[in-house]
C-alpha positions as a Markdown table, in Angstrom:
| # | Residue | x | y | z |
|---|---|---|---|---|
| 1 | Met | -56.7 | 4.4 | -19.1 |
| 2 | Lys | -58.2 | 4.7 | -22.8 |
| 3 | Asn | -56.3 | 7.1 | -24.7 |
| 4 | Pro | -58.5 | 10.2 | -25.5 |
| 5 | Arg | -58.6 | 9.8 | -29.0 |
| 6 | Leu | -61.7 | 11.1 | -31.3 |
| 7 | Gly | -62.5 | 7.4 | -32.4 |
| 8 | Cys | -61.5 | 5.1 | -34.7 |
| 9 | Ser | -64.0 | 6.2 | -37.3 |
| 10 | Thr | -62.5 | 9.6 | -37.4 |
| 11 | Cys | -59.8 | 10.8 | -39.7 |
| 12 | Pro | -57.0 | 12.2 | -37.0 |
| 13 | Ala | -55.8 | 14.7 | -39.8 |
| 14 | Cys | -58.6 | 16.3 | -40.9 |
| 15 | Gly | -61.5 | 15.4 | -38.7 |
| 16 | Glu | -63.9 | 13.7 | -41.1 |
| 17 | Thr | -65.7 | 10.6 | -40.0 |
| 18 | Arg | -66.2 | 9.3 | -43.4 |
| 19 | His | -63.8 | 6.8 | -44.7 |
| 20 | Thr | -63.3 | 3.2 | -46.6 |
| 21 | Pro | -61.2 | 0.7 | -45.8 |
| 22 | Asp | -57.4 | 0.7 | -46.8 |
| 23 | Glu | -56.6 | -2.8 | -47.7 |
| 24 | Thr | -53.8 | -2.1 | -49.6 |
| 25 | Leu | -52.1 | -1.6 | -46.5 |
| 26 | Gly | -52.7 | -4.7 | -44.8 |
| 27 | Ile | -54.0 | -6.5 | -41.8 |
| 28 | Trp | -51.9 | -6.7 | -38.7 |
| 29 | Ala | -51.6 | -8.8 | -35.4 |
| 30 | Trp | -50.1 | -8.2 | -32.2 |
| 31 | Glu | -51.2 | -9.9 | -29.0 |
| 32 | Gly | -54.3 | -11.3 | -30.3 |
| 33 | Ile | -55.8 | -8.1 | -31.6 |
| 34 | Cys | -56.1 | -7.5 | -35.4 |
| 35 | Ala | -55.9 | -4.5 | -36.8 |
| 36 | Gly | -55.7 | -2.4 | -40.2 |
| 37 | Phe | -56.4 | 0.9 | -41.7 |
| 38 | Asn | -59.4 | 3.2 | -42.9 |
| 39 | Arg | -58.6 | 5.7 | -45.9 |
| 40 | Cys | -60.4 | 8.9 | -45.2 |
| 41 | Thr | -62.3 | 10.0 | -48.4 |
| 42 | Arg | -62.0 | 13.5 | -47.5 |
| 43 | Cys | -58.0 | 14.1 | -47.4 |
| 44 | Leu | -56.9 | 10.8 | -48.8 |
| 45 | Ser | -54.9 | 10.0 | -45.5 |
| 46 | Ser | -54.9 | 6.2 | -43.6 |
| 47 | Tyr | -55.4 | 6.0 | -40.2 |
| 48 | Ser | -55.8 | 2.9 | -37.7 |
| 49 | Asn | -58.9 | 1.1 | -37.4 |
| 50 | Thr | -58.3 | 0.2 | -34.2 |
| 51 | Glu | -58.2 | 1.8 | -30.5 |
| 52 | Phe | -55.0 | 1.4 | -28.8 |
| 53 | Thr | -54.5 | 2.5 | -25.5 |
| 54 | Ala | -51.7 | 4.8 | -24.3 |
| 55 | Asp | -50.3 | 1.8 | -21.9 |
| 56 | Gln | -50.0 | -0.4 | -24.7 |
| 57 | Ile | -48.3 | 1.9 | -26.9 |
| 58 | Ala | -46.1 | 2.6 | -24.7 |
| 59 | Lys | -45.3 | -1.2 | -23.4 |
| 60 | Trp | -44.2 | -2.3 | -27.2 |
| 61 | Tyr | -42.1 | 1.3 | -27.5 |
| 62 | Ser | -40.4 | 0.3 | -24.3 |
| 63 | Glu | -39.9 | -3.5 | -24.8 |
| 64 | Arg | -39.9 | -3.7 | -28.6 |
| 65 | Phe | -38.8 | -0.6 | -30.4 |
| 66 | Pro | -35.2 | -1.3 | -31.1 |
| 67 | Tyr | -33.5 | 2.7 | -30.5 |
| 68 | Val | -30.6 | 1.5 | -30.8 |
| 69 | Tyr | -30.9 | 1.2 | -34.7 |
| 70 | Tyr | -31.1 | 4.9 | -35.4 |
| 71 | Ser | -26.9 | 5.1 | -34.0 |
| 72 | Asp | -26.3 | 3.2 | -37.6 |
| 73 | Pro | -24.3 | 5.3 | -40.0 |
| 74 | Ile | -27.5 | 5.0 | -42.5 |
| 75 | His | -28.9 | 7.2 | -40.3 |
| 76 | Tyr | -26.2 | 9.6 | -40.3 |
| 77 | Leu | -26.5 | 9.6 | -43.5 |
| 78 | Asn | -30.0 | 10.3 | -43.2 |
| 79 | Ala | -29.2 | 13.3 | -41.3 |
| 80 | Thr | -26.4 | 15.0 | -43.4 |
| 81 | Asn | -29.2 | 15.1 | -45.9 |
| 82 | Arg | -31.7 | 16.8 | -44.0 |
| 83 | Ile | -28.9 | 19.4 | -43.6 |
| 84 | Lys | -28.3 | 19.6 | -47.0 |
| 85 | Phe | -31.9 | 20.1 | -47.8 |
| 86 | Leu | -32.3 | 23.0 | -44.7 |
| 87 | Val | -29.8 | 24.6 | -46.4 |
| 88 | Lys | -31.0 | 25.1 | -49.5 |
| 89 | Arg | -34.3 | 26.3 | -47.9 |
| 90 | Gln | -32.5 | 28.9 | -45.7 |
| 91 | Trp | -33.9 | 27.1 | -42.6 |
| 92 | Leu | -31.0 | 26.7 | -40.2 |
| 93 | Pro | -31.0 | 28.2 | -36.7 |
| 94 | Glu | -29.2 | 31.5 | -36.0 |
| 95 | Ala | -26.0 | 31.6 | -33.1 |
| 96 | Asp | -28.5 | 32.6 | -30.6 |
| 97 | His | -31.3 | 30.2 | -31.0 |
| 98 | Val | -32.7 | 27.5 | -28.9 |
| 99 | Val | -32.9 | 24.3 | -30.8 |
| 100 | Leu | -35.0 | 21.3 | -30.6 |
| 101 | Asp | -35.6 | 17.9 | -31.8 |
| 102 | Ile | -38.8 | 16.3 | -31.1 |
| 103 | Gly | -38.2 | 12.4 | -30.9 |
| 104 | Cys | -34.5 | 12.8 | -31.6 |
| 105 | Ala | -33.9 | 8.8 | -30.7 |
| 106 | Ala | -30.0 | 8.8 | -30.1 |
| 107 | Gly | -29.6 | 12.9 | -31.5 |
| 108 | Leu | -27.8 | 11.8 | -35.1 |
| 109 | Phe | -29.5 | 14.8 | -36.6 |
| 110 | Leu | -28.9 | 17.3 | -33.7 |
| 111 | Gly | -25.4 | 16.0 | -33.8 |
| 112 | Ala | -25.0 | 16.9 | -37.6 |
| 113 | Leu | -26.6 | 20.4 | -37.4 |
| 114 | Lys | -24.6 | 21.3 | -34.6 |
| 115 | Gln | -21.5 | 20.7 | -36.2 |
| 116 | Gln | -22.9 | 22.9 | -39.1 |
| 117 | Val | -24.2 | 26.0 | -36.5 |
| 118 | Pro | -22.4 | 25.3 | -33.3 |
| 119 | Ala | -22.8 | 28.7 | -31.6 |
| 120 | Ala | -27.1 | 27.3 | -31.5 |
| 121 | Ser | -28.1 | 26.1 | -27.7 |
| 122 | Tyr | -29.5 | 22.5 | -28.7 |
| 123 | Ala | -31.7 | 20.0 | -26.7 |
| 124 | Gly | -33.2 | 16.2 | -27.9 |
| 125 | Val | -36.5 | 15.4 | -27.0 |
| 126 | Glu | -37.7 | 11.7 | -26.6 |
| 127 | Phe | -41.0 | 10.8 | -24.9 |
| 128 | Leu | -39.9 | 7.8 | -22.2 |
| 129 | Pro | -37.4 | 8.5 | -19.9 |
| 130 | Glu | -34.8 | 5.5 | -20.3 |
| 131 | Val | -34.6 | 6.6 | -24.3 |
| 132 | Ala | -33.7 | 9.6 | -22.7 |
| 133 | Ala | -31.1 | 8.4 | -20.4 |
| 134 | Lys | -29.7 | 6.2 | -22.6 |
| 135 | Phe | -28.4 | 8.9 | -25.4 |
| 136 | Ser | -28.2 | 12.2 | -23.8 |
| 137 | Gly | -25.3 | 13.4 | -23.9 |
| 138 | Lys | -23.4 | 11.6 | -26.0 |
| 139 | Leu | -23.6 | 14.0 | -28.7 |
| 140 | Gly | -22.9 | 16.7 | -26.3 |
| 141 | Phe | -26.3 | 18.0 | -25.6 |
| 142 | Pro | -29.0 | 17.0 | -23.4 |
| 143 | Ile | -32.1 | 14.7 | -24.5 |
| 144 | Val | -34.9 | 15.1 | -22.1 |
| 145 | Thr | -38.5 | 14.3 | -21.6 |
| 146 | Ile | -41.0 | 16.6 | -23.4 |
| 147 | Asn | -42.2 | 17.6 | -20.2 |
| 148 | Glu | -38.7 | 18.6 | -18.6 |
| 149 | Ile | -39.3 | 21.2 | -21.4 |
| 150 | Gly | -40.8 | 24.7 | -20.0 |
| 151 | Ala | -43.6 | 26.8 | -22.3 |
| 152 | Asn | -42.5 | 29.9 | -25.2 |
| 153 | Thr | -38.6 | 28.0 | -24.7 |
| 154 | Ala | -37.7 | 27.2 | -28.8 |
| 155 | Asp | -36.9 | 29.3 | -31.8 |
| 156 | Met | -37.0 | 26.3 | -33.9 |
| 157 | Val | -38.5 | 22.7 | -33.4 |
| 158 | Phe | -37.9 | 19.6 | -35.9 |
| 159 | Met | -40.5 | 16.8 | -35.9 |
| 160 | Trp | -38.7 | 14.2 | -38.0 |
| 161 | His | -41.1 | 11.4 | -38.2 |
| 162 | Val | -43.2 | 12.0 | -35.4 |
| 163 | Leu | -46.3 | 12.4 | -35.8 |
| 164 | Glu | -47.4 | 9.4 | -37.9 |
| 165 | His | -46.7 | 7.5 | -34.6 |
| 166 | Ser | -49.1 | 9.4 | -32.7 |
| 167 | Leu | -52.8 | 7.9 | -32.1 |
| 168 | Glu | -53.5 | 11.7 | -31.4 |
| 169 | Pro | -51.6 | 13.9 | -33.6 |
| 170 | Gln | -53.3 | 16.9 | -33.2 |
| 171 | Val | -52.6 | 16.4 | -29.2 |
| 172 | Gln | -49.0 | 16.0 | -30.4 |
| 173 | Leu | -48.7 | 18.8 | -32.4 |
| 174 | Ser | -50.0 | 21.0 | -30.0 |
| 175 | Ala | -47.2 | 20.0 | -27.4 |
| 176 | Ala | -44.8 | 21.0 | -29.8 |
| 177 | Leu | -46.3 | 24.4 | -30.3 |
| 178 | Arg | -46.5 | 25.0 | -26.5 |
| 179 | Leu | -42.7 | 24.5 | -26.9 |
| 180 | Cys | -42.4 | 27.3 | -29.3 |
| 181 | Lys | -41.8 | 31.2 | -28.7 |
| 182 | Ser | -43.8 | 33.6 | -30.9 |
| 183 | Gly | -42.3 | 33.2 | -34.4 |
| 184 | Ala | -40.4 | 30.5 | -33.8 |
| 185 | Arg | -39.6 | 28.0 | -36.6 |
| 186 | Leu | -41.4 | 24.5 | -36.8 |
| 187 | Ala | -40.1 | 21.5 | -39.9 |
| 188 | Ile | -41.9 | 18.5 | -39.8 |
| 189 | Ala | -41.4 | 15.3 | -41.5 |
| 190 | Cys | -43.6 | 12.1 | -42.3 |
| 191 | Pro | -44.1 | 9.5 | -44.8 |
| 192 | Asn | -46.1 | 10.4 | -48.1 |
| 193 | Arg | -49.3 | 8.4 | -48.4 |
| 194 | His | -49.2 | 9.3 | -51.9 |
| 195 | Ala | -45.7 | 8.0 | -52.0 |
| 196 | Leu | -44.8 | 5.6 | -55.2 |
| 197 | Gly | -43.9 | 3.1 | -52.0 |
| 198 | Phe | -47.4 | 2.5 | -50.6 |
| 199 | Thr | -48.9 | 2.7 | -54.5 |
| 200 | Lys | -46.4 | -0.3 | -55.7 |
| 201 | Arg | -45.3 | -2.1 | -52.8 |
| 202 | Gly | -48.6 | -1.7 | -49.8 |
| 203 | Ala | -48.0 | -3.0 | -46.8 |
| 204 | Gln | -44.7 | -4.8 | -47.8 |
| 205 | Trp | -43.4 | -1.2 | -48.2 |
| 206 | Val | -41.1 | -0.2 | -45.4 |
| 207 | Trp | -42.4 | 2.7 | -43.8 |
| 208 | Cys | -46.3 | 1.0 | -44.2 |
| 209 | Gln | -45.6 | -0.4 | -40.5 |
| 210 | Ala | -48.1 | -1.7 | -37.7 |
| 211 | Pro | -51.2 | 0.5 | -37.1 |
| 212 | Trp | -49.6 | 1.0 | -33.4 |
| 213 | Ile | -46.4 | 2.1 | -34.6 |
| 214 | His | -47.3 | 4.5 | -37.9 |
| 215 | Cys | -50.5 | 5.2 | -36.2 |
| 216 | Val | -51.6 | 7.6 | -39.5 |
| 217 | His | -50.1 | 7.9 | -42.9 |
| 218 | Phe | -50.9 | 11.8 | -43.9 |
| 219 | Thr | -51.3 | 13.2 | -47.1 |
| 220 | Ala | -50.8 | 16.8 | -47.6 |
| 221 | Asn | -53.9 | 17.8 | -47.5 |
| 222 | Gly | -54.3 | 16.0 | -44.3 |
| 223 | Leu | -51.3 | 17.7 | -42.3 |
| 224 | Ala | -52.8 | 21.2 | -43.7 |
| 225 | Glu | -56.0 | 20.4 | -42.4 |
| 226 | Leu | -54.2 | 19.2 | -39.1 |
| 227 | Leu | -52.1 | 22.5 | -39.3 |
| 228 | Arg | -54.9 | 24.8 | -39.8 |
| 229 | Arg | -56.8 | 22.9 | -36.8 |
| 230 | Asn | -54.2 | 24.4 | -35.1 |
| 231 | Gly | -54.3 | 27.9 | -35.8 |
| 232 | Leu | -51.3 | 27.6 | -38.3 |
| 233 | Ser | -51.4 | 29.2 | -42.0 |
| 234 | Asp | -48.1 | 30.0 | -43.1 |
| 235 | Phe | -46.2 | 27.0 | -43.9 |
| 236 | Ala | -45.0 | 25.3 | -47.4 |
| 237 | Phe | -44.6 | 21.5 | -48.5 |
| 238 | Tyr | -41.7 | 19.7 | -49.8 |
| 239 | Tyr | -41.6 | 16.2 | -50.9 |
| 240 | Arg | -37.9 | 14.3 | -50.8 |
| 241 | Glu | -36.5 | 10.9 | -51.2 |
| 242 | Thr | -34.6 | 8.9 | -48.2 |
| 243 | Val | -31.6 | 7.0 | -47.9 |
| 244 | Asp | -34.1 | 4.2 | -45.5 |
| 245 | Ala | -37.4 | 4.6 | -47.8 |
| 246 | Phe | -35.5 | 3.6 | -50.9 |
| 247 | His | -32.8 | 1.0 | -49.9 |
| 248 | Met | -35.3 | -0.7 | -47.4 |
| 249 | Gly | -38.2 | 0.1 | -49.3 |
| 250 | Phe | -37.5 | -0.5 | -53.2 |
| 251 | Leu | -34.4 | -2.9 | -53.2 |
| 252 | Asn | -36.7 | -4.8 | -50.4 |
| 253 | Arg | -34.1 | -5.8 | -47.6 |
| 254 | Pro | -36.8 | -7.6 | -45.3 |
| 255 | Asp | -33.6 | -9.2 | -43.6 |
| 256 | Trp | -32.3 | -5.8 | -42.5 |
| 257 | Tyr | -35.5 | -4.0 | -41.6 |
| 258 | Pro | -38.0 | -7.3 | -40.2 |
| 259 | Val | -40.8 | -5.2 | -39.2 |
| 260 | Arg | -43.4 | -8.2 | -40.3 |
| 261 | Gly | -45.3 | -9.8 | -37.1 |
| 262 | Gly | -44.5 | -7.1 | -35.0 |
| 263 | Arg | -40.9 | -7.2 | -34.8 |
| 264 | Leu | -38.3 | -4.8 | -35.3 |
| 265 | Gln | -34.6 | -6.0 | -34.8 |
| 266 | Pro | -30.9 | -5.2 | -35.8 |
| 267 | Thr | -29.2 | -7.5 | -38.0 |
| 268 | Glu | -25.3 | -9.2 | -38.0 |
| 269 | Glu | -22.8 | -7.0 | -37.3 |
| 270 | Arg | -19.7 | -5.9 | -39.1 |
| 271 | Pro | -16.7 | -3.3 | -39.3 |
| 272 | Leu | -17.1 | -0.2 | -41.8 |
| 273 | Glu | -15.5 | -0.4 | -45.2 |
| 274 | Ala | -13.6 | 2.1 | -46.5 |
| 275 | Ser | -15.8 | 3.4 | -49.2 |
| 276 | Glu | -18.4 | 3.8 | -45.7 |
| 277 | Thr | -16.2 | 5.7 | -43.5 |
| 278 | Arg | -17.1 | 9.4 | -45.1 |
| 279 | Tyr | -20.9 | 8.4 | -43.9 |
| 280 | Ala | -19.8 | 6.8 | -40.4 |
| 281 | Ser | -22.2 | 7.6 | -37.5 |
| 282 | Pro | -20.5 | 9.4 | -34.5 |
| 283 | Leu | -22.2 | 7.1 | -32.2 |
| 284 | His | -20.2 | 3.4 | -32.6 |
| 285 | Ser | -22.7 | 1.2 | -30.6 |
| 286 | Cys | -23.8 | -0.9 | -33.3 |
| 287 | Arg | -23.6 | -1.2 | -37.2 |
| 288 | Phe | -25.7 | -3.1 | -39.2 |
| 289 | Trp | -24.9 | -5.3 | -42.3 |
| 290 | His | -25.4 | -3.5 | -45.5 |
| 291 | His | -25.9 | -6.2 | -47.9 |
| 292 | Gly | -22.8 | -5.8 | -49.8 |
| 293 | Asn | -23.8 | -2.1 | -50.7 |
| 294 | Ser | -21.7 | 0.5 | -49.6 |
| 295 | Leu | -23.2 | 3.8 | -48.1 |
| 296 | Arg | -21.8 | 6.0 | -51.3 |
| 297 | Arg | -23.6 | 3.4 | -53.7 |
| 298 | Ile | -26.7 | 3.6 | -51.5 |
| 299 | Ala | -26.6 | 7.6 | -51.5 |
| 300 | Ile | -26.2 | 7.4 | -55.3 |
| 301 | Gly | -29.3 | 5.4 | -55.5 |
| 302 | Thr | -31.1 | 7.5 | -53.6 |
| 303 | Ala | -30.1 | 10.8 | -55.4 |
| 304 | Leu | -31.1 | 8.9 | -58.9 |
| 305 | Ser | -34.6 | 8.0 | -57.2 |
| 306 | Gln | -34.7 | 11.6 | -56.2 |
| 307 | Ile | -34.9 | 12.6 | -60.2 |
| 308 | Ile | -36.8 | 10.0 | -61.6 |
| 309 | Thr | -39.9 | 10.0 | -59.0 |
| 310 | Pro | -42.4 | 12.6 | -59.4 |
| 311 | Arg | -42.5 | 14.7 | -56.8 |
| 312 | His | -46.1 | 14.5 | -55.4 |
| 313 | Glu | -44.8 | 10.4 | -55.1 |
| 314 | Arg | -42.0 | 11.1 | -53.4 |
| 315 | Ser | -41.0 | 9.2 | -49.8 |
| 316 | Glu | -41.0 | 12.1 | -47.9 |
| 317 | Leu | -43.4 | 15.4 | -47.0 |
| 318 | Ile | -41.6 | 17.8 | -44.9 |
| 319 | Cys | -43.7 | 20.7 | -44.1 |
| 320 | Leu | -41.8 | 24.0 | -43.1 |
| 321 | Val | -44.1 | 26.3 | -40.7 |
| 322 | Gln | -44.0 | 29.5 | -39.3 |
| 323 | Val | -45.2 | 29.9 | -36.2 |
| 324 | Pro | -47.3 | 33.2 | -35.2 |
């Protein structure tokens, strides 16, 4: 069954039909399909120029996407950095809140947030039942599919790097809003199309992934237009540098995060060094080779890049939304 997308000539963010080929993001091949990206002339977001069916996308994630990678210690460091951002912006849940993390994978972010606000109620949301079953309960909260959550349930919803994976982000956002109570708060994060990684490395940057994985690369203008199309008007944008975008992007570690050719696999496992135990993941199902770079040094490098990178060219775009 074909995904009911507007079409590969229409920007999924703002709905504009005028576009140019985005040659900086390359051409990608998978199972006989060659695909690339268009660049919207209105909001400057980039999006897949090829129609993929929902079944094709589900098949790729079911067979190839290494969800276990998201239990690695570097993603626990990512999760704790997200908590620091939320503390700074006073965007933490209250004790009686119901909190959902859509696209939670192993649930490391909710696990870190639960340590910060233990009295709130937490649930992770995944799109494939086998992924939800694999990680559910390991960090003290359930992980379920989105269809198992009732409408008007959540006081706070997080979508960390979810919308860019959707062929139809407007449908994905509408589904998330269905779960929100009136007055709920929604946090959305995605790669920033204006980031230095796209500008300097193009298709070689770690967050420039195949058009059946990262279907849309948003700009702030594009994401703002998507929010307005869903009836949202009270939101603010922030820009952040992240551990994975910096370490695997600018230090160019293709053997750690090999996404070329549609493959994404963990590399050699090893015990954590003493300097890394501070950031050890609560899930110890796998550990990845860090090429002699301790997580402490990676964290310092990421913090420095946050300082020296111009704000609008940082890797991650975050939008905090007040739901009416």
